[in-house]
C-alpha positions in Angstrom: 89.3 -29.8 18.0 86.5 -29.5 19.5 83.4 -31.3 17.6 81.6 -28.5 15.6 78.0 -28.0 16.9 74.8 -28.5 14.3 73.1 -25.8 13.8 69.0 -25.1 15.3 68.5 -25.2 11.8 70.3 -28.4 11.3 68.8 -29.8 14.2 64.8 -29.3 13.2 65.8 -30.4 9.5 67.0 -34.0 11.1 64.0 -33.7 12.7 61.8 -33.4 10.2 63.1 -36.1 8.4 62.9 -38.5 11.0 59.5 -37.9 11.5 58.6 -38.0 8.2 60.0 -41.4 8.1 57.9 -42.6 11.1 55.3 -41.2 9.3 55.7 -43.0 6.2 56.9 -46.7 8.0 53.0 -46.2 10.5 51.3 -45.7 6.4 52.7 -48.5 4.9 52.5 -50.7 8.4 48.7 -50.0 8.1 48.1 -51.1 4.9 50.5 -53.9 5.2 48.9 -55.8 8.2 45.8 -55.4 6.7 46.8 -57.1 3.7 48.5 -60.3 6.0 45.4 -60.0 8.0 43.6 -60.3 4.5 45.8 -63.1 3.0 46.0 -64.9 6.6 41.6 -65.3 6.1 41.2 -65.4 2.3 43.4 -67.7 1.6 45.0 -69.9 4.1 41.7 -70.2 5.6 38.8 -69.6 3.7 39.7 -71.4 0.7 40.1 -74.5 2.5 37.0 -74.5 4.3 35.0 -72.8 2.4 33.7 -70.3 4.8 33.9 -67.7 2.8 33.4 -64.6 4.3 33.8 -65.1 7.9 37.6 -65.9 8.4 38.5 -63.3 5.8 36.9 -60.5 7.2 37.5 -61.7 11.3 41.3 -61.9 10.4 41.2 -58.6 8.4 40.0 -56.8 11.5 42.4 -58.5 13.7 45.3 -56.8 10.4 44.0 -53.1 11.3 43.8 -54.3 15.0 47.5 -55.2 14.9 48.0 -52.1 12.6 46.6 -49.5 14.9 48.3 -51.6 18.1 52.0 -50.0 16.3 50.5 -46.8 14.8 49.6 -46.5 18.9 52.7 -47.3 20.4 54.6 -45.5 17.8 52.6 -42.1 19.3 53.3 -43.1 22.5 57.2 -43.2 22.0 57.1 -40.0 20.1 55.0 -38.8 22.6 57.6 -39.6 25.4 60.5 -38.6 23.5 59.6 -34.8 23.3 58.1 -34.7 27.0 61.8 -36.2 27.7 62.8 -33.6 25.8 61.2 -30.3 27.1 61.9 -31.5 30.8 65.5 -32.1 29.8 65.3 -28.0 28.3 64.1 -26.5 31.9 
């Protein structure tokens, strides 16, 4: 028995849903990493040492940077996947 190859339309739908999943993951990750940075700075350091707003700002910026690092990592992975797919087609 030969397996039936999925049609081109099904592949396009599958790829669309994969990209939507990746996009939602990136958005959630940006929000969560920013919140974690804020929480670490405010609740763990500034409240105990009385240094509010300094560590809150520093850790919030570090959280934002971590979120963007993840974003660039995902974009480069997708770009690499797309370049690999285009080279296979030629």
